[in-house]
C-alpha positions in Angstrom: 101.7 77.3 124.8 98.4 76.2 126.5 98.2 79.6 128.3 98.7 81.4 125.0 95.9 79.4 123.3 93.6 80.1 126.3 94.4 83.8 126.1 93.7 83.8 122.3 90.3 82.0 122.9 89.4 84.5 125.6 90.3 87.4 123.3 88.2 86.0 120.5 85.2 85.5 122.9 85.4 89.1 124.1 85.7 90.4 120.5 82.6 88.5 119.4 80.6 89.6 122.4 81.7 93.2 121.8 80.9 93.0 118.1 77.4 91.8 118.8 76.9 94.6 121.4 78.3 97.4 119.3 76.3 96.3 116.2 73.1 96.2 118.2 73.5 99.1 120.6 76.2 101.3 119.1 79.3 102.7 120.8 77.6 104.9 123.3 75.0 102.3 124.2 77.5 99.6 125.0 79.4 99.3 128.3 82.2 97.1 129.3 80.0 95.4 131.9 77.5 94.5 129.2 80.3 93.0 127.1 81.8 91.1 130.1 78.4 89.6 131.0 77.8 88.5 127.4 81.3 87.0 127.3 80.8 85.2 130.6 83.6 86.8 132.5 84.2 89.6 135.0 85.0 93.2 133.9 88.5 92.7 135.5 89.1 89.7 133.2 87.9 91.7 130.2 90.1 94.7 130.9 93.1 92.5 131.2 92.8 92.1 127.4 91.2 95.5 126.6 91.8 98.3 129.1 89.1 100.6 127.8 86.0 100.6 125.7 87.8 102.6 123.0 90.6 100.0 122.8 88.0 97.3 122.5 86.1 99.2 119.8 89.4 99.7 117.9 90.1 95.9 118.0 86.6 95.2 116.7 87.1 97.7 113.9 90.4 96.1 112.9 88.8 92.6 113.0 86.0 93.8 110.7 88.5 95.4 108.3 90.5 92.2 108.2 87.4 90.1 107.3 86.6 92.7 104.6 90.1 92.6 103.2 90.0 88.8 103.1 86.8 88.8 101.0 88.3 91.6 98.8 91.5 89.5 98.2 89.6 86.3 97.4 87.3 87.9 94.9 89.8 90.1 93.1 92.2 87.0 92.8 89.6 85.3 90.6 90.1 85.7 86.8 87.1 87.6 85.6 86.3 90.8 83.7 86.8 93.9 85.9 83.2 95.0 85.8 82.0 91.5 86.8 84.5 91.5 89.6 83.1 94.8 90.9 79.5 93.3 90.9 80.7 90.1 92.6 82.6 92.2 95.2 79.6 94.2 96.2 77.6 90.9 96.5 80.4 89.4 98.6 80.4 92.5 100.9 76.6 92.2 101.3 76.9 88.5 102.3 79.7 89.4 104.7 77.6 92.1 106.4 74.8 89.6 106.7 76.8 86.8 108.2 79.4 88.6 110.4 78.4 90.7 113.4 82.0 91.9 113.5 81.6 93.6 110.1 78.3 95.1 110.9 79.8 96.4 114.1 82.8 97.8 112.3 80.5 99.7 109.9 78.5 101.2 112.8 81.5 102.1 114.8 83.0 103.9 111.8 79.8 105.9 111.5 79.6 106.8 115.2 83.2 107.5 115.9 84.6 110.5 114.0 88.2 109.4 114.4 87.5 106.0 112.8 88.2 105.5 109.1 85.1 104.8 107.0 84.6 101.1 106.2 84.5 101.8 102.5 88.2 102.8 102.7 89.0 99.1 103.0 87.4 98.2 99.6 86.6 101.3 97.6 90.1 102.0 96.3 90.1 98.5 94.7 86.7 99.2 93.2 87.9 102.4 91.6 91.0 100.6 90.2 88.8 97.9 88.7 86.4 100.4 87.2 89.3 102.3 85.5 90.3 98.9 84.0 86.8 98.3 82.9 86.7 101.7 81.2 90.0 101.1 79.4 88.9 97.7 78.2 85.6 99.0 76.9 83.4 97.3 79.5 81.5 100.5 80.3 79.0 102.0 77.9 79.9 105.2 76.0 79.8 108.3 78.2 79.9 106.3 81.5 82.6 107.5 83.8 84.4 105.2 86.2 83.9 107.8 89.0 80.2 107.8 88.5 80.0 104.0 88.7 82.1 104.1 91.8 79.6 106.4 93.4 76.8 104.1 92.4 78.7 101.2 94.0 78.9 103.2 97.2 75.2 103.9 97.2 74.3 100.3 96.5 76.5 99.0 99.2 75.2 101.5 101.7 71.6 100.7 100.7 72.3 97.0 101.2 73.6 97.8 104.7 70.5 99.9 105.5 68.3 97.1 104.2 70.1 94.6 106.4 69.7 96.8 109.5 66.0 97.0 108.9 65.7 93.3 108.3 67.7 92.3 111.4 65.6 94.6 113.5 62.3 93.3 112.0 61.2 90.2 110.2 64.1 87.8 109.6 62.2 86.2 106.8 62.7 89.2 104.5 64.8 88.9 101.4 68.5 88.8 102.1 70.6 91.9 101.4 72.7 90.0 98.8 69.7 88.7 96.9 68.1 92.1 96.7 71.4 93.7 95.7 71.8 91.1 92.9 68.4 92.0 91.5 69.3 95.7 91.6 72.5 95.0 89.8 70.5 93.3 87.0 68.5 96.4 86.6 71.5 98.6 86.6 73.3 96.6 84.0 70.3 96.2 81.7 68.9 99.7 82.2 65.5 100.6 83.4 64.2 102.9 80.6 62.2 101.3 77.8 63.1 104.3 75.6 66.9 104.4 75.8 67.2 106.9 78.6 65.5 110.0 80.1 64.0 112.6 77.9 65.5 116.2 78.5 62.8 118.4 80.0 61.0 120.9 77.8 62.3 124.3 78.8 59.1 125.9 77.3 56.8 124.3 79.9 57.2 122.6 83.3 58.3 119.0 82.7 56.0 116.2 83.9 57.3 113.1 85.5 56.5 110.9 82.6 58.5 113.0 80.1 61.5 113.2 82.5 61.6 109.4 82.7 61.2 108.9 79.1 57.9 107.1 79.6 55.9 109.0 77.0 55.8 107.8 73.4 
């Protein structure tokens, strides 16, 4: 029992060190020797648990997915309107990316390894289902398609991840990804046009920016 607990602690230490390395350097930029040094052990001790870098990356990916599914299950279990649940889920994912190197690592590994499933596969199906429910219950405005909102959610989540990457690489005092995403959601839900939507371009003459955005009187 003691030996099993020690092995589990060692595995967790290796996974955390690997997650930090993969998130910061990427798959190609990370070596087993770098991970072993960060974990405070020899390469031989590391390869006892993970024989190859690919095996280690797969384990980090699975850990990142498990963390994501836990957030998904927690938020979707709360009684709330479907559209509100979608918004809260994206904010939860932004916080998760911010707080967990394992999740940031899983996202980067999924981008850099063609064989790996996209991180969005772990939560986007649930978002689509919620948006269909929101559409059936009249929570979406007339003419708004669930598929289009799902695309918006993908863009917003990807944007939060890109903002987070820039913030972690630069000034840590910048606004958090979750806080920025919440402000963007307020804009989305309220609408940004003061005139009820964009004005169709005039086909008789080249449209100017103001008329396209509905900014003219």
